[in-house]
N, CA, C, O and the ligand as a Tripos MOL2 file, in Angstrom:
@<TRIPOS>MOLECULE
protein
  293   291    74     0     0
PROTEIN
NO_CHARGES

@<TRIPOS>ATOM
      1 N           0.8410   -1.1840    0.0000 N.3       1 MET1
      2 CA          0.0000    0.0000    0.0000 C.3       1 MET1
      3 C           0.8850    1.2460    0.0000 C.2       1 MET1
      4 O           1.7930    1.3840    0.8200 O.2       1 MET1
      5 N           0.6030    2.1320   -0.9210 N.am      2 VAL2
      6 CA          1.3830    3.3730   -1.0000 C.3       2 VAL2
      7 C           0.5090    4.5360   -0.5390 C.2       2 VAL2
      8 O          -0.6060    4.7240   -1.0250 O.2       2 VAL2
      9 N           1.0270    5.2960    0.3870 N.am      3 THR3
     10 CA          0.2980    6.4340    0.9350 C.3       3 THR3
     11 C           1.1520    7.6810    0.8050 C.2       3 THR3
     12 O           2.3410    7.6690    1.1250 O.2       3 THR3
     13 N           0.5470    8.7400    0.3400 N.am      4 THR4
     14 CA          1.2560   10.0210    0.2840 C.3       4 THR4
     15 C           0.5800   10.9930    1.2370 C.2       4 THR4
     16 O          -0.6450   11.1190    1.2460 O.2       4 THR4
     17 N           1.3680   11.6650    2.0210 N.am      5 CYS5
     18 CA          0.7680   12.6810    2.8920 C.3       5 CYS5
     19 C           1.6510   13.9230    2.9130 C.2       5 CYS5
     20 O           2.8580   13.8660    2.6760 O.2       5 CYS5
     21 N           1.0130   15.0250    3.2010 N.am      6 ASP6
     22 CA          1.7450   16.2820    3.3540 C.3       6 ASP6
     23 C           2.1930   16.4010    4.7980 C.2       6 ASP6
     24 O           1.4910   15.9710    5.7130 O.2       6 ASP6
     25 N           3.3400   16.9750    4.9950 N.am      7 TYR7
     26 CA          3.7430   17.2800    6.3670 C.3       7 TYR7
     27 C           4.0310   18.7650    6.4520 C.2       7 TYR7
     28 O           4.3360   19.4210    5.4560 O.2       7 TYR7
     29 N           3.9290   19.2650    7.6410 N.am      8 SER8
     30 CA          4.0610   20.7150    7.7900 C.3       8 SER8
     31 C           5.3650   21.1220    8.4630 C.2       8 SER8
     32 O           5.7300   22.2980    8.4680 O.2       8 SER8
     33 N           6.0670   20.1410    9.0320 N.am      9 TYR9
     34 CA          7.2060   20.5420    9.8560 C.3       9 TYR9
     35 C           8.2210   19.4220    9.9670 C.2       9 TYR9
     36 O           7.8600   18.2590   10.1460 O.2       9 TYR9
     37 N           9.4840   19.7760    9.8620 N.am     10 LEU10
     38 CA         10.5740   18.8500   10.1550 C.3      10 LEU10
     39 C          11.3210   19.3630   11.3790 C.2      10 LEU10
     40 O          11.2890   20.5590   11.6710 O.2      10 LEU10
     41 N          11.9920   18.4650   12.0960 N.am     11 PRO11
     42 CA         12.6830   18.8830   13.3290 C.3      11 PRO11
     43 C          13.9810   19.6150   13.0290 C.2      11 PRO11
     44 O          15.0670   19.1440   13.3690 O.2      11 PRO11
     45 N          13.8590   20.7540   12.3980 N.am     12 CYS12
     46 CA         15.0300   21.5030   11.9260 C.3      12 CYS12
     47 C          15.4570   22.6010   12.8880 C.2      12 CYS12
     48 O          16.3130   23.4160   12.5440 O.2      12 CYS12
     49 N          14.8910   22.6420   14.0670 N.am     13 GLN13
     50 CA         15.2150   23.7780   14.9350 C.3      13 GLN13
     51 C          16.6830   23.8200   15.3320 C.2      13 GLN13
     52 O          17.1930   24.8610   15.7470 O.2      13 GLN13
     53 N          17.3740   22.6600   15.1990 N.am     14 PHE14
     54 CA         18.7780   22.6430   15.5840 C.3      14 PHE14
     55 C          19.7110   22.6720   14.3720 C.2      14 PHE14
     56 O          20.9270   22.5510   14.5230 O.2      14 PHE14
     57 N          19.1630   22.8260   13.2050 N.am     15 CYS15
     58 CA         20.0200   22.8500   12.0290 C.3      15 CYS15
     59 C          19.8050   24.1410   11.2570 C.2      15 CYS15
     60 O          18.8620   24.8860   11.5220 O.2      15 CYS15
     61 N          20.6910   24.4000   10.2970 N.am     16 VAL16
     62 CA         20.6390   25.6850    9.5880 C.3      16 VAL16
     63 C          19.4240   25.8060    8.6840 C.2      16 VAL16
     64 O          18.9870   26.9140    8.3730 O.2      16 VAL16
     65 N          18.8700   24.6560    8.2560 N.am     17 GLY17
     66 CA         17.7310   24.7200    7.3470 C.3      17 GLY17
     67 C          16.4680   25.1900    8.0310 C.2      17 GLY17
     68 O          15.5360   25.6510    7.3720 O.2      17 GLY17
     69 N          16.4270   25.0770    9.3580 N.am     18 LYS18
     70 CA         15.2990   25.4870   10.1810 C.3      18 LYS18
     71 C          13.9990   24.7630    9.8620 C.2      18 LYS18
     72 O          13.5980   23.8830   10.6250 O.2      18 LYS18
     73 N          13.3430   25.0880    8.7940 N.am     19 ASN19
     74 CA         11.9910   24.5770    8.6090 C.3      19 ASN19
     75 C          11.9090   23.3560    7.6940 C.2      19 ASN19
     76 O          10.9840   22.5530    7.8230 O.2      19 ASN19
     77 N          12.8310   23.2100    6.8010 N.am     20 HIS20
     78 CA         12.7830   22.0660    5.8960 C.3      20 HIS20
     79 C          14.1260   21.9750    5.1910 C.2      20 HIS20
     80 O          14.5500   22.9180    4.5240 O.2      20 HIS20
     81 N          14.7840   20.8520    5.3390 N.am     21 CYS21
     82 CA         16.0460   20.6870    4.6250 C.3      21 CYS21
     83 C          16.2570   19.2260    4.2660 C.2      21 CYS21
     84 O          15.6640   18.3310    4.8680 O.2      21 CYS21
     85 N          17.0940   19.0040    3.2930 N.am     22 GLU22
     86 CA         17.3190   17.6600    2.7710 C.3      22 GLU22
     87 C          17.9180   16.7450    3.8270 C.2      22 GLU22
     88 O          17.5700   15.5670    3.9060 O.2      22 GLU22
     89 N          18.8190   17.2880    4.6380 N.am     23 GLN23
     90 CA         19.5020   16.4430    5.6100 C.3      23 GLN23
     91 C          18.5190   15.8910    6.6370 C.2      23 GLN23
     92 O          18.5470   14.7020    6.9570 O.2      23 GLN23
     93 N          17.6620   16.7500    7.1450 N.am     24 CYS24
     94 CA         16.6820   16.2800    8.1180 C.3      24 CYS24
     95 C          15.7140   15.3110    7.4460 C.2      24 CYS24
     96 O          15.3070   14.3230    8.0570 O.2      24 CYS24
     97 N          15.3450   15.5770    6.2100 N.am     25 GLY25
     98 CA         14.4620   14.6690    5.4910 C.3      25 GLY25
     99 C          15.0770   13.2880    5.3740 C.2      25 GLY25
    100 O          14.3900   12.2760    5.5180 O.2      25 GLY25
    101 N          16.3630   13.2510    5.1140 N.am     26 GLU26
    102 CA         17.0500   11.9650    4.9660 C.3      26 GLU26
    103 C          17.1230   11.2310    6.3060 C.2      26 GLU26
    104 O          16.9620   10.0120    6.3580 O.2      26 GLU26
    105 N          17.3620   11.9620    7.3690 N.am     27 ASP27
    106 CA         17.4060   11.3350    8.6950 C.3      27 ASP27
    107 C          16.0500   10.7290    9.0360 C.2      27 ASP27
    108 O          15.9690    9.6070    9.5370 O.2      27 ASP27
    109 N          15.0040   11.4700    8.7650 N.am     28 ILE28
    110 CA         13.6490   10.9830    9.0440 C.3      28 ILE28
    111 C          13.3640    9.7470    8.1920 C.2      28 ILE28
    112 O          12.8150    8.7520    8.6650 O.2      28 ILE28
    113 N          13.7540    9.8430    6.9300 N.am     29 ARG29
    114 CA         13.4990    8.7360    6.0130 C.3      29 ARG29
    115 C          14.1350    7.4470    6.5460 C.2      29 ARG29
    116 O          13.4980    6.3950    6.5770 O.2      29 ARG29
    117 N          15.3870    7.5480    6.9590 N.am     30 LYS30
    118 CA         16.0880    6.3620    7.4550 C.3      30 LYS30
    119 C          15.4210    5.8280    8.7090 C.2      30 LYS30
    120 O          15.2980    4.6150    8.8800 O.2      30 LYS30
    121 N          14.9910    6.7180    9.5850 N.am     31 SER31
    122 CA         14.3610    6.2720   10.8310 C.3      31 SER31
    123 C          13.0450    5.5670   10.5480 C.2      31 SER31
    124 O          12.7480    4.5300   11.1410 O.2      31 SER31
    125 N          12.2550    6.1360    9.6350 N.am     32 LEU32
    126 CA         10.9550    5.5240    9.3440 C.3      32 LEU32
    127 C          11.1150    4.2040    8.6060 C.2      32 LEU32
    128 O          10.2690    3.3170    8.7210 O.2      32 LEU32
    129 N          12.2070    4.0730    7.8430 N.am     33 MET33
    130 CA         12.4770    2.8030    7.1720 C.3      33 MET33
    131 C          12.6840    1.6840    8.1970 C.2      33 MET33
    132 O          12.5100    0.5070    7.8820 O.2      33 MET33
    133 N          13.0580    2.0630    9.4260 N.am     34 GLY34
    134 CA         13.3110    1.0710   10.4500 C.3      34 GLY34
    135 C          12.0560    0.5900   11.1580 C.2      34 GLY34
    136 O          12.1150   -0.3280   11.9760 O.2      34 GLY34
    137 N          10.9120    1.2080   10.8450 N.am     35 VAL35
    138 CA          9.6600    0.7810   11.4690 C.3      35 VAL35
    139 C           9.2170   -0.5340   10.8370 C.2      35 VAL35
    140 O           9.2590   -0.6890    9.6160 O.2      35 VAL35
    141 N           8.7950   -1.4740   11.6660 N.am     36 ASP36
    142 CA          8.3430   -2.7730   11.1620 C.3      36 ASP36
    143 C           7.2120   -2.6120   10.1580 C.2      36 ASP36
    144 O           6.2530   -1.8830   10.4150 O.2      36 ASP36
    145 N           7.3130   -3.2760    9.0320 N.am     37 GLY37
    146 CA          6.2350   -3.2710    8.0500 C.3      37 GLY37
    147 C           6.2800   -2.1050    7.0820 C.2      37 GLY37
    148 O           5.3680   -1.9360    6.2720 O.2      37 GLY37
    149 N           7.3190   -1.3080    7.1550 N.am     38 VAL38
    150 CA          7.4820   -0.2080    6.2040 C.3      38 VAL38
    151 C           8.4590   -0.6590    5.1240 C.2      38 VAL38
    152 O           9.6170   -0.9580    5.4130 O.2      38 VAL38
    153 N           7.9880   -0.7050    3.8800 N.am     39 ALA39
    154 CA          8.8170   -1.2050    2.7840 C.3      39 ALA39
    155 C           9.6710   -0.1040    2.1710 C.2      39 ALA39
    156 O          10.8080   -0.3490    1.7670 O.2      39 ALA39
    157 N           9.1290    1.1050    2.1010 N.am     40 ASP40
    158 CA          9.8740    2.1890    1.4700 C.3      40 ASP40
    159 C           9.3650    3.5290    1.9810 C.2      40 ASP40
    160 O           8.1880    3.6820    2.3080 O.2      40 ASP40
    161 N          10.2690    4.4870    2.0410 N.am     41 VAL41
    162 CA          9.9010    5.8490    2.4550 C.3      41 VAL41
    163 C          10.5710    6.8170    1.5010 C.2      41 VAL41
    164 O          11.7680    6.7130    1.2330 O.2      41 VAL41
    165 N           9.8050    7.7470    0.9970 N.am     42 ARG42
    166 CA         10.3710    8.8120    0.1690 C.3      42 ARG42
    167 C           9.9810   10.1490    0.7670 C.2      42 ARG42
    168 O           8.8240   10.3870    1.1130 O.2      42 ARG42
    169 N          10.9700   11.0060    0.8780 N.am     43 MET43
    170 CA         10.7080   12.3530    1.3740 C.3      43 MET43
    171 C          10.9410   13.3120    0.2170 C.2      43 MET43
    172 O          12.0270   13.3460   -0.3620 O.2      43 MET43
    173 N           9.9380   14.0760   -0.1100 N.am     44 ASP44
    174 CA         10.1180   15.1530   -1.0760 C.3      44 ASP44
    175 C          10.1220   16.4470   -0.2800 C.2      44 ASP44
    176 O           9.0810   17.0580   -0.0400 O.2      44 ASP44
    177 N          11.3330   16.8500    0.1260 N.am     45 VAL45
    178 CA         11.4330   17.9750    1.0480 C.3      45 VAL45
    179 C          10.9300   19.2870    0.4380 C.2      45 VAL45
    180 O          10.1730   20.0010    1.0950 O.2      45 VAL45
    181 N          11.3240   19.6290   -0.7950 N.am     46 PRO46
    182 CA         10.8110   20.9040   -1.3450 C.3      46 PRO46
    183 C           9.2830   20.9450   -1.4150 C.2      46 PRO46
    184 O           8.6780   21.9960   -1.2070 O.2      46 PRO46
    185 N           8.6660   19.8100   -1.7060 N.am     47 ALA47
    186 CA          7.2030   19.7730   -1.8240 C.3      47 ALA47
    187 C           6.5360   19.4420   -0.4910 C.2      47 ALA47
    188 O           5.3110   19.4870   -0.3740 O.2      47 ALA47
    189 N           7.3460   19.1110    0.5090 N.am     48 ARG48
    190 CA          6.8290   18.7090    1.8260 C.3      48 ARG48
    191 C           5.8540   17.5430    1.7330 C.2      48 ARG48
    192 O           4.7700   17.5560    2.3180 O.2      48 ARG48
    193 N           6.2710   16.5550    0.9900 N.am     49 LYS49
    194 CA          5.4400   15.3590    0.8720 C.3      49 LYS49
    195 C           6.2190   14.1400    1.3320 C.2      49 LYS49
    196 O           7.4190   14.0020    1.0940 O.2      49 LYS49
    197 N           5.4870   13.2670    1.9990 N.am     50 LEU50
    198 CA          6.0500   12.0200    2.4900 C.3      50 LEU50
    199 C           5.2900   10.8940    1.8140 C.2      50 LEU50
    200 O           4.0670   10.8100    1.9250 O.2      50 LEU50
    201 N           6.0120   10.0250    1.1130 N.am     51 THR51
    202 CA          5.3720    8.8980    0.4550 C.3      51 THR51
    203 C           5.8200    7.6170    1.1470 C.2      51 THR51
    204 O           7.0130    7.3220    1.2320 O.2      51 THR51
    205 N           4.8550    6.8720    1.6330 N.am     52 LEU52
    206 CA          5.1300    5.6530    2.3910 C.3      52 LEU52
    207 C           4.6420    4.4460    1.6190 C.2      52 LEU52
    208 O           3.5140    4.4320    1.1270 O.2      52 LEU52
    209 N           5.4860    3.4340    1.5120 N.am     53 THR53
    210 CA          5.0530    2.1400    0.9930 C.3      53 THR53
    211 C           4.9920    1.1960    2.1830 C.2      53 THR53
    212 O           6.0140    0.8410    2.7700 O.2      53 THR53
    213 N           3.7830    0.8000    2.5240 N.am     54 LEU54
    214 CA          3.5710   -0.0140    3.7200 C.3      54 LEU54
    215 C           3.3960   -1.4740    3.3400 C.2      54 LEU54
    216 O           2.6480   -1.8140    2.4230 O.2      54 LEU54
    217 N           4.0960   -2.3180    4.0590 N.am     55 ASP55
    218 CA          3.9880   -3.7530    3.8500 C.3      55 ASP55
    219 C           3.6600   -4.3930    5.1930 C.2      55 ASP55
    220 O           4.4770   -5.1020    5.7800 O.2      55 ASP55
    221 N           2.4500   -4.1260    5.6610 N.am     56 GLY56
    222 CA          2.0280   -4.6990    6.9360 C.3      56 GLY56
    223 C           1.9290   -3.6750    8.0550 C.2      56 GLY56
    224 O           1.2200   -3.8930    9.0370 O.2      56 GLY56
    225 N           2.6360   -2.5600    7.9130 N.am     57 ALA57
    226 CA          2.5740   -1.5460    8.9680 C.3      57 ALA57
    227 C           1.2380   -0.8140    8.9100 C.2      57 ALA57
    228 O           0.6390   -0.6750    7.8430 O.2      57 ALA57
    229 N           0.7900   -0.3590   10.0440 N.am     58 ASP58
    230 CA         -0.4160    0.4410   10.1160 C.3      58 ASP58
    231 C          -0.0240    1.9070    9.9250 C.2      58 ASP58
    232 O           0.9400    2.3890   10.5200 O.2      58 ASP58
    233 N          -0.7890    2.6010    9.0840 N.am     59 PHE59
    234 CA         -0.4440    3.9970    8.8010 C.3      59 PHE59
    235 C          -0.3700    4.8190   10.0870 C.2      59 PHE59
    236 O           0.5130    5.6620   10.2450 O.2      59 PHE59
    237 N          -1.3010    4.5670   10.9960 N.am     60 ASP60
    238 CA         -1.3130    5.3310   12.2500 C.3      60 ASP60
    239 C          -0.0300    5.1060   13.0510 C.2      60 ASP60
    240 O           0.4900    6.0210   13.6900 O.2      60 ASP60
    241 N           0.4700    3.8630   13.0010 N.am     61 ASP61
    242 CA          1.7130    3.5790   13.7230 C.3      61 ASP61
    243 C           2.8790    4.3540   13.1350 C.2      61 ASP61
    244 O           3.7380    4.8530   13.8610 O.2      61 ASP61
    245 N           2.8980    4.4520   11.7970 N.am     62 VAL62
    246 CA          3.9790    5.1960   11.1530 C.3      62 VAL62
    247 C           3.8590    6.6740   11.4890 C.2      62 VAL62
    248 O           4.8610    7.3540   11.7090 O.2      62 VAL62
    249 N           2.6260    7.1650   11.5260 N.am     63 CYS63
    250 CA          2.4020    8.5650   11.9180 C.3      63 CYS63
    251 C           2.9100    8.8050   13.3310 C.2      63 CYS63
    252 O           3.5430    9.8230   13.6110 O.2      63 CYS63
    253 N           2.6270    7.8590   14.2150 N.am     64 ASP64
    254 CA          3.1000    7.9960   15.5930 C.3      64 ASP64
    255 C           4.6270    8.0480   15.6300 C.2      64 ASP64
    256 O           5.2180    8.8640   16.3370 O.2      64 ASP64
    257 N           5.2520    7.1620   14.8550 N.am     65 ALA65
    258 CA          6.7140    7.1240   14.8110 C.3      65 ALA65
    259 C           7.2550    8.4400   14.2750 C.2      65 ALA65
    260 O           8.2690    8.9420   14.7590 O.2      65 ALA65
    261 N           6.5820    8.9980   13.2790 N.am     66 ALA66
    262 CA          7.0130   10.2630   12.7070 C.3      66 ALA66
    263 C           6.8810   11.3840   13.7380 C.2      66 ALA66
    264 O           7.7420   12.2570   13.8400 O.2      66 ALA66
    265 N           5.8070   11.3430   14.4840 N.am     67 GLU67
    266 CA          5.5990   12.3680   15.5030 C.3      67 GLU67
    267 C           6.6960   12.3420   16.5610 C.2      67 GLU67
    268 O           7.1760   13.3820   17.0120 O.2      67 GLU67
    269 N           7.0820   11.1220   16.9460 N.am     68 VAL68
    270 CA          8.1540   10.9770   17.9230 C.3      68 VAL68
    271 C           9.4420   11.6160   17.3860 C.2      68 VAL68
    272 O          10.2370   12.1650   18.1480 O.2      68 VAL68
    273 N           9.6330   11.5350   16.0700 N.am     69 LEU69
    274 CA         10.8300   12.0910   15.4510 C.3      69 LEU69
    275 C          10.7190   13.6050   15.2650 C.2      69 LEU69
    276 O          11.6910   14.2640   14.8970 O.2      69 LEU69
    277 N           9.5380   14.1440   15.5190 N.am     70 GLY70
    278 CA          9.3730   15.5890   15.4200 C.3      70 GLY70
    279 C           8.7580   16.0540   14.1100 C.2      70 GLY70
    280 O           8.7820   17.2450   13.7970 O.2      70 GLY70
    281 N           8.2000   15.1090   13.3360 N.am     71 VAL71
    282 CA          7.5410   15.4780   12.0890 C.3      71 VAL71
    283 C           6.0610   15.6560   12.3610 C.2      71 VAL71
    284 O           5.4230   14.7690   12.9290 O.2      71 VAL71
    285 N           5.5170   16.7710   11.9710 N.am     72 PHE72
    286 CA          4.0920   16.9930   12.1490 C.3      72 PHE72
    287 C           3.3980   16.7830   10.8150 C.2      72 PHE72
    288 O           3.5840   17.5490    9.8700 O.2      72 PHE72
    289 N           2.5880   15.7200   10.7580 N.am     73 LEU73
    290 CA          1.8970   15.4090    9.5010 C.3      73 LEU73
    291 C           0.5850   16.1600    9.4130 C.2      73 LEU73
    292 O          -0.1380   16.0260    8.4260 O.2      73 LEU73
    293 ZN         17.0880   20.5000    8.8210 Zn       74 ZN74
@<TRIPOS>BOND
     1     1     2 1
     2     2     3 1
     3     3     4 2
     4     3     5 am
     5     5     6 1
     6     6     7 1
     7     7     8 2
     8     7     9 am
     9     9    10 1
    10    10    11 1
    11    11    12 2
    12    11    13 am
    13    13    14 1
    14    14    15 1
    15    15    16 2
    16    15    17 am
    17    17    18 1
    18    18    19 1
    19    19    20 2
    20    19    21 am
    21    21    22 1
    22    22    23 1
    23    23    24 2
    24    23    25 am
    25    25    26 1
    26    26    27 1
    27    27    28 2
    28    27    29 am
    29    29    30 1
    30    30    31 1
    31    31    32 2
    32    31    33 am
    33    33    34 1
    34    34    35 1
    35    35    36 2
    36    35    37 am
    37    37    38 1
    38    38    39 1
    39    39    40 2
    40    39    41 am
    41    41    42 1
    42    42    43 1
    43    43    44 2
    44    43    45 am
    45    45    46 1
    46    46    47 1
    47    47    48 2
    48    47    49 am
    49    49    50 1
    50    50    51 1
    51    51    52 2
    52    51    53 am
    53    53    54 1
    54    54    55 1
    55    55    56 2
    56    55    57 am
    57    57    58 1
    58    58    59 1
    59    59    60 2
    60    59    61 am
    61    61    62 1
    62    62    63 1
    63    63    64 2
    64    63    65 am
    65    65    66 1
    66    66    67 1
    67    67    68 2
    68    67    69 am
    69    69    70 1
    70    70    71 1
    71    71    72 2
    72    71    73 am
    73    73    74 1
    74    74    75 1
    75    75    76 2
    76    75    77 am
    77    77    78 1
    78    78    79 1
    79    79    80 2
    80    79    81 am
    81    81    82 1
    82    82    83 1
    83    83    84 2
    84    83    85 am
    85    85    86 1
    86    86    87 1
    87    87    88 2
    88    87    89 am
    89    89    90 1
    90    90    91 1
    91    91    92 2
    92    91    93 am
    93    93    94 1
    94    94    95 1
    95    95    96 2
    96    95    97 am
    97    97    98 1
    98    98    99 1
    99    99   100 2
   100    99   101 am
   101   101   102 1
   102   102   103 1
   103   103   104 2
   104   103   105 am
   105   105   106 1
   106   106   107 1
   107   107   108 2
   108   107   109 am
   109   109   110 1
   110   110   111 1
   111   111   112 2
   112   111   113 am
   113   113   114 1
   114   114   115 1
   115   115   116 2
   116   115   117 am
   117   117   118 1
   118   118   119 1
   119   119   120 2
   120   119   121 am
   121   121   122 1
   122   122   123 1
   123   123   124 2
   124   123   125 am
   125   125   126 1
   126   126   127 1
   127   127   128 2
   128   127   129 am
   129   129   130 1
   130   130   131 1
   131   131   132 2
   132   131   133 am
   133   133   134 1
   134   134   135 1
   135   135   136 2
   136   135   137 am
   137   137   138 1
   138   138   139 1
   139   139   140 2
   140   139   141 am
   141   141   142 1
   142   142   143 1
   143   143   144 2
   144   143   145 am
   145   145   146 1
   146   146   147 1
   147   147   148 2
   148   147   149 am
   149   149   150 1
   150   150   151 1
   151   151   152 2
   152   151   153 am
   153   153   154 1
   154   154   155 1
   155   155   156 2
   156   155   157 am
   157   157   158 1
   158   158   159 1
   159   159   160 2
   160   159   161 am
   161   161   162 1
   162   162   163 1
   163   163   164 2
   164   163   165 am
   165   165   166 1
   166   166   167 1
   167   167   168 2
   168   167   169 am
   169   169   170 1
   170   170   171 1
   171   171   172 2
   172   171   173 am
   173   173   174 1
   174   174   175 1
   175   175   176 2
   176   175   177 am
   177   177   178 1
   178   178   179 1
   179   179   180 2
   180   179   181 am
   181   181   182 1
   182   182   183 1
   183   183   184 2
   184   183   185 am
   185   185   186 1
   186   186   187 1
   187   187   188 2
   188   187   189 am
   189   189   190 1
   190   190   191 1
   191   191   192 2
   192   191   193 am
   193   193   194 1
   194   194   195 1
   195   195   196 2
   196   195   197 am
   197   197   198 1
   198   198   199 1
   199   199   200 2
   200   199   201 am
   201   201   202 1
   202   202   203 1
   203   203   204 2
   204   203   205 am
   205   205   206 1
   206   206   207 1
   207   207   208 2
   208   207   209 am
   209   209   210 1
   210   210   211 1
   211   211   212 2
   212   211   213 am
   213   213   214 1
   214   214   215 1
   215   215   216 2
   216   215   217 am
   217   217   218 1
   218   218   219 1
   219   219   220 2
   220   219   221 am
   221   221   222 1
   222   222   223 1
   223   223   224 2
   224   223   225 am
   225   225   226 1
   226   226   227 1
   227   227   228 2
   228   227   229 am
   229   229   230 1
   230   230   231 1
   231   231   232 2
   232   231   233 am
   233   233   234 1
   234   234   235 1
   235   235   236 2
   236   235   237 am
   237   237   238 1
   238   238   239 1
   239   239   240 2
   240   239   241 am
   241   241   242 1
   242   242   243 1
   243   243   244 2
   244   243   245 am
   245   245   246 1
   246   246   247 1
   247   247   248 2
   248   247   249 am
   249   249   250 1
   250   250   251 1
   251   251   252 2
   252   251   253 am
   253   253   254 1
   254   254   255 1
   255   255   256 2
   256   255   257 am
   257   257   258 1
   258   258   259 1
   259   259   260 2
   260   259   261 am
   261   261   262 1
   262   262   263 1
   263   263   264 2
   264   263   265 am
   265   265   266 1
   266   266   267 1
   267   267   268 2
   268   267   269 am
   269   269   270 1
   270   270   271 1
   271   271   272 2
   272   271   273 am
   273   273   274 1
   274   274   275 1
   275   275   276 2
   276   275   277 am
   277   277   278 1
   278   278   279 1
   279   279   280 2
   280   279   281 am
   281   281   282 1
   282   282   283 1
   283   283   284 2
   284   283   285 am
   285   285   286 1
   286   286   287 1
   287   287   288 2
   288   287   289 am
   289   289   290 1
   290   290   291 1
   291   291   292 2
@<TRIPOS>SUBSTRUCTURE
     1 MET1         2 RESIDUE 1 A MET
     2 VAL2         6 RESIDUE 1 A VAL
     3 THR3        10 RESIDUE 1 A THR
     4 THR4        14 RESIDUE 1 A THR
     5 CYS5        18 RESIDUE 1 A CYS
     6 ASP6        22 RESIDUE 1 A ASP
     7 TYR7        26 RESIDUE 1 A TYR
     8 SER8        30 RESIDUE 1 A SER
     9 TYR9        34 RESIDUE 1 A TYR
    10 LEU10       38 RESIDUE 1 A LEU
    11 PRO11       42 RESIDUE 1 A PRO
    12 CYS12       46 RESIDUE 1 A CYS
    13 GLN13       50 RESIDUE 1 A GLN
    14 PHE14       54 RESIDUE 1 A PHE
    15 CYS15       58 RESIDUE 1 A CYS
    16 VAL16       62 RESIDUE 1 A VAL
    17 GLY17       66 RESIDUE 1 A GLY
    18 LYS18       70 RESIDUE 1 A LYS
    19 ASN19       74 RESIDUE 1 A ASN
    20 HIS20       78 RESIDUE 1 A HIS
    21 CYS21       82 RESIDUE 1 A CYS
    22 GLU22       86 RESIDUE 1 A GLU
    23 GLN23       90 RESIDUE 1 A GLN
    24 CYS24       94 RESIDUE 1 A CYS
    25 GLY25       98 RESIDUE 1 A GLY
    26 GLU26      102 RESIDUE 1 A GLU
    27 ASP27      106 RESIDUE 1 A ASP
    28 ILE28      110 RESIDUE 1 A ILE
    29 ARG29      114 RESIDUE 1 A ARG
    30 LYS30      118 RESIDUE 1 A LYS
    31 SER31      122 RESIDUE 1 A SER
    32 LEU32      126 RESIDUE 1 A LEU
    33 MET33      130 RESIDUE 1 A MET
    34 GLY34      134 RESIDUE 1 A GLY
    35 VAL35      138 RESIDUE 1 A VAL
    36 ASP36      142 RESIDUE 1 A ASP
    37 GLY37      146 RESIDUE 1 A GLY
    38 VAL38      150 RESIDUE 1 A VAL
    39 ALA39      154 RESIDUE 1 A ALA
    40 ASP40      158 RESIDUE 1 A ASP
    41 VAL41      162 RESIDUE 1 A VAL
    42 ARG42      166 RESIDUE 1 A ARG
    43 MET43      170 RESIDUE 1 A MET
    44 ASP44      174 RESIDUE 1 A ASP
    45 VAL45      178 RESIDUE 1 A VAL
    46 PRO46      182 RESIDUE 1 A PRO
    47 ALA47      186 RESIDUE 1 A ALA
    48 ARG48      190 RESIDUE 1 A ARG
    49 LYS49      194 RESIDUE 1 A LYS
    50 LEU50      198 RESIDUE 1 A LEU
    51 THR51      202 RESIDUE 1 A THR
    52 LEU52      206 RESIDUE 1 A LEU
    53 THR53      210 RESIDUE 1 A THR
    54 LEU54      214 RESIDUE 1 A LEU
    55 ASP55      218 RESIDUE 1 A ASP
    56 GLY56      222 RESIDUE 1 A GLY
    57 ALA57      226 RESIDUE 1 A ALA
    58 ASP58      230 RESIDUE 1 A ASP
    59 PHE59      234 RESIDUE 1 A PHE
    60 ASP60      238 RESIDUE 1 A ASP
    61 ASP61      242 RESIDUE 1 A ASP
    62 VAL62      246 RESIDUE 1 A VAL
    63 CYS63      250 RESIDUE 1 A CYS
    64 ASP64      254 RESIDUE 1 A ASP
    65 ALA65      258 RESIDUE 1 A ALA
    66 ALA66      262 RESIDUE 1 A ALA
    67 GLU67      266 RESIDUE 1 A GLU
    68 VAL68      270 RESIDUE 1 A VAL
    69 LEU69      274 RESIDUE 1 A LEU
    70 GLY70      278 RESIDUE 1 A GLY
    71 VAL71      282 RESIDUE 1 A VAL
    72 PHE72      286 RESIDUE 1 A PHE
    73 LEU73      290 RESIDUE 1 A LEU
    74 ZN74       293 GROUP 0 **** ****
């Protein structure tokens, strides 16, 4: 199952990009890839879109994991 969602915020308060940057997007991507049942994660930072390919994971669980990382969907 492929899901695309918009996000409004990345945890950039400690980096120079502040509100959205490629480095933070990549860190988030790698972390979400580690969630059980997530097959693929794509971050389109300029467009602020997150595309998730789920293979057994519940979308809500991935959202929770993203929230813990500081991403507001
Ligand atoms: Zn950043």
